[in-house]
PyMOL commands that place a pseudoatom at each C-alpha (Angstrom):
pseudoatom trace, name=CA, resn=MET, resi=1, chain=A, elem=C, hetatm=0, pos=[-86.681, 70.406, -70.382]
pseudoatom trace, name=CA, resn=THR, resi=2, chain=A, elem=C, hetatm=0, pos=[-86.790, 66.741, -71.380]
pseudoatom trace, name=CA, resn=ALA, resi=3, chain=A, elem=C, hetatm=0, pos=[-85.121, 65.087, -74.333]
pseudoatom trace, name=CA, resn=THR, resi=4, chain=A, elem=C, hetatm=0, pos=[-87.306, 63.602, -77.010]
pseudoatom trace, name=CA, resn=GLY, resi=5, chain=A, elem=C, hetatm=0, pos=[-86.499, 61.696, -80.134]
pseudoatom trace, name=CA, resn=PRO, resi=6, chain=A, elem=C, hetatm=0, pos=[-85.112, 58.287, -81.109]
pseudoatom trace, name=CA, resn=ASP, resi=7, chain=A, elem=C, hetatm=0, pos=[-81.913, 58.741, -79.052]
pseudoatom trace, name=CA, resn=ALA, resi=8, chain=A, elem=C, hetatm=0, pos=[-83.654, 59.661, -75.800]
pseudoatom trace, name=CA, resn=PRO, resi=9, chain=A, elem=C, hetatm=0, pos=[-83.786, 56.840, -73.207]
pseudoatom trace, name=CA, resn=GLY, resi=10, chain=A, elem=C, hetatm=0, pos=[-87.232, 55.475, -72.500]
pseudoatom trace, name=CA, resn=PRO, resi=11, chain=A, elem=C, hetatm=0, pos=[-88.613, 54.510, -69.086]
pseudoatom trace, name=CA, resn=ASP, resi=12, chain=A, elem=C, hetatm=0, pos=[-87.622, 50.844, -69.561]
pseudoatom trace, name=CA, resn=ASP, resi=13, chain=A, elem=C, hetatm=0, pos=[-84.086, 51.550, -70.839]
pseudoatom trace, name=CA, resn=PRO, resi=14, chain=A, elem=C, hetatm=0, pos=[-81.153, 51.059, -68.449]
pseudoatom trace, name=CA, resn=ALA, resi=15, chain=A, elem=C, hetatm=0, pos=[-79.410, 54.178, -67.205]
pseudoatom trace, name=CA, resn=PRO, resi=16, chain=A, elem=C, hetatm=0, pos=[-76.730, 55.420, -69.577]
pseudoatom trace, name=CA, resn=GLY, resi=17, chain=A, elem=C, hetatm=0, pos=[-73.246, 54.354, -68.620]
pseudoatom trace, name=CA, resn=THR, resi=18, chain=A, elem=C, hetatm=0, pos=[-74.316, 51.210, -66.740]
pseudoatom trace, name=CA, resn=PRO, resi=19, chain=A, elem=C, hetatm=0, pos=[-73.251, 48.122, -68.694]
pseudoatom trace, name=CA, resn=GLU, resi=20, chain=A, elem=C, hetatm=0, pos=[-75.573, 45.157, -68.664]
pseudoatom trace, name=CA, resn=ARG, resi=21, chain=A, elem=C, hetatm=0, pos=[-74.176, 42.218, -66.710]
pseudoatom trace, name=CA, resn=PRO, resi=22, chain=A, elem=C, hetatm=0, pos=[-73.540, 39.286, -69.037]
pseudoatom trace, name=CA, resn=VAL, resi=23, chain=A, elem=C, hetatm=0, pos=[-74.851, 35.898, -67.996]
pseudoatom trace, name=CA, resn=ALA, resi=24, chain=A, elem=C, hetatm=0, pos=[-72.011, 33.425, -67.415]
pseudoatom trace, name=CA, resn=THR, resi=25, chain=A, elem=C, hetatm=0, pos=[-72.344, 29.979, -68.911]
pseudoatom trace, name=CA, resn=PRO, resi=26, chain=A, elem=C, hetatm=0, pos=[-71.728, 26.924, -66.712]
pseudoatom trace, name=CA, resn=GLN, resi=27, chain=A, elem=C, hetatm=0, pos=[-68.367, 26.370, -68.424]
pseudoatom trace, name=CA, resn=GLU, resi=28, chain=A, elem=C, hetatm=0, pos=[-67.288, 29.936, -67.635]
pseudoatom trace, name=CA, resn=ARG, resi=29, chain=A, elem=C, hetatm=0, pos=[-68.378, 29.592, -64.000]
pseudoatom trace, name=CA, resn=ARG, resi=30, chain=A, elem=C, hetatm=0, pos=[-66.465, 26.308, -63.702]
pseudoatom trace, name=CA, resn=ARG, resi=31, chain=A, elem=C, hetatm=0, pos=[-63.344, 27.891, -65.246]
pseudoatom trace, name=CA, resn=LEU, resi=32, chain=A, elem=C, hetatm=0, pos=[-63.562, 30.897, -62.901]
pseudoatom trace, name=CA, resn=ALA, resi=33, chain=A, elem=C, hetatm=0, pos=[-63.971, 28.614, -59.887]
pseudoatom trace, name=CA, resn=GLU, resi=34, chain=A, elem=C, hetatm=0, pos=[-60.953, 26.560, -60.960]
pseudoatom trace, name=CA, resn=GLU, resi=35, chain=A, elem=C, hetatm=0, pos=[-58.938, 29.733, -61.569]
pseudoatom trace, name=CA, resn=THR, resi=36, chain=A, elem=C, hetatm=0, pos=[-59.785, 30.967, -58.056]
pseudoatom trace, name=CA, resn=ARG, resi=37, chain=A, elem=C, hetatm=0, pos=[-58.724, 27.629, -56.554]
pseudoatom trace, name=CA, resn=THR, resi=38, chain=A, elem=C, hetatm=0, pos=[-55.487, 27.687, -58.528]
pseudoatom trace, name=CA, resn=GLU, resi=39, chain=A, elem=C, hetatm=0, pos=[-54.750, 31.257, -57.441]
pseudoatom trace, name=CA, resn=LYS, resi=40, chain=A, elem=C, hetatm=0, pos=[-55.280, 30.349, -53.772]
pseudoatom trace, name=CA, resn=TYR, resi=41, chain=A, elem=C, hetatm=0, pos=[-52.971, 27.348, -54.216]
pseudoatom trace, name=CA, resn=VAL, resi=42, chain=A, elem=C, hetatm=0, pos=[-50.275, 29.592, -55.718]
pseudoatom trace, name=CA, resn=TRP, resi=43, chain=A, elem=C, hetatm=0, pos=[-50.485, 32.078, -52.817]
pseudoatom trace, name=CA, resn=TRP, resi=44, chain=A, elem=C, hetatm=0, pos=[-50.318, 29.282, -50.206]
pseudoatom trace, name=CA, resn=SER, resi=45, chain=A, elem=C, hetatm=0, pos=[-47.321, 27.756, -51.985]
pseudoatom trace, name=CA, resn=LEU, resi=46, chain=A, elem=C, hetatm=0, pos=[-45.585, 31.134, -52.086]
pseudoatom trace, name=CA, resn=GLY, resi=47, chain=A, elem=C, hetatm=0, pos=[-46.256, 31.600, -48.377]
pseudoatom trace, name=CA, resn=TYR, resi=48, chain=A, elem=C, hetatm=0, pos=[-44.789, 28.200, -47.516]
pseudoatom trace, name=CA, resn=PHE, resi=49, chain=A, elem=C, hetatm=0, pos=[-41.778, 28.931, -49.713]
pseudoatom trace, name=CA, resn=PHE, resi=50, chain=A, elem=C, hetatm=0, pos=[-41.014, 32.224, -47.941]
pseudoatom trace, name=CA, resn=PHE, resi=51, chain=A, elem=C, hetatm=0, pos=[-41.562, 30.608, -44.539]
pseudoatom trace, name=CA, resn=GLY, resi=52, chain=A, elem=C, hetatm=0, pos=[-39.091, 27.861, -45.470]
pseudoatom trace, name=CA, resn=ILE, resi=53, chain=A, elem=C, hetatm=0, pos=[-36.529, 30.381, -46.716]
pseudoatom trace, name=CA, resn=HIS, resi=54, chain=A, elem=C, hetatm=0, pos=[-36.675, 32.151, -43.345]
pseudoatom trace, name=CA, resn=ILE, resi=55, chain=A, elem=C, hetatm=0, pos=[-36.192, 28.889, -41.446]
pseudoatom trace, name=CA, resn=VAL, resi=56, chain=A, elem=C, hetatm=0, pos=[-33.134, 28.078, -43.583]
pseudoatom trace, name=CA, resn=ALA, resi=57, chain=A, elem=C, hetatm=0, pos=[-31.764, 31.583, -43.053]
pseudoatom trace, name=CA, resn=PHE, resi=58, chain=A, elem=C, hetatm=0, pos=[-32.168, 31.360, -39.260]
pseudoatom trace, name=CA, resn=VAL, resi=59, chain=A, elem=C, hetatm=0, pos=[-30.437, 27.972, -39.177]
pseudoatom trace, name=CA, resn=MET, resi=60, chain=A, elem=C, hetatm=0, pos=[-27.562, 29.347, -41.249]
pseudoatom trace, name=CA, resn=ILE, resi=61, chain=A, elem=C, hetatm=0, pos=[-27.249, 32.417, -39.003]
pseudoatom trace, name=CA, resn=TYR, resi=62, chain=A, elem=C, hetatm=0, pos=[-27.210, 30.153, -35.962]
pseudoatom trace, name=CA, resn=ALA, resi=63, chain=A, elem=C, hetatm=0, pos=[-24.549, 27.922, -37.543]
pseudoatom trace, name=CA, resn=VAL, resi=64, chain=A, elem=C, hetatm=0, pos=[-22.318, 30.852, -38.483]
pseudoatom trace, name=CA, resn=THR, resi=65, chain=A, elem=C, hetatm=0, pos=[-22.568, 32.539, -35.093]
pseudoatom trace, name=CA, resn=HIS, resi=66, chain=A, elem=C, hetatm=0, pos=[-21.821, 29.296, -33.199]
pseudoatom trace, name=CA, resn=ALA, resi=67, chain=A, elem=C, hetatm=0, pos=[-18.986, 28.073, -35.410]
pseudoatom trace, name=CA, resn=ARG, resi=68, chain=A, elem=C, hetatm=0, pos=[-15.524, 27.782, -33.858]
for i in range(1, 68): cmd.bond("trace and resi %d" % i, "trace and resi %d" % (i + 1))
show_as sticks, trace
zoom trace
């Protein structure tokens, strides 16, 4: 049994439940690219920070264990 009427999807209609993909403007693409670059920069900075904290901790452990 097939559905008929004004609410029934036609052969050219997209499948129900699949949203149409909006077209991004050049400004939006530029903003998304900049946001991605900024996010990568933040993660690299966080990585360097944690690496530095570990170096400081190891130096402090070494200093405490070799103190007289």
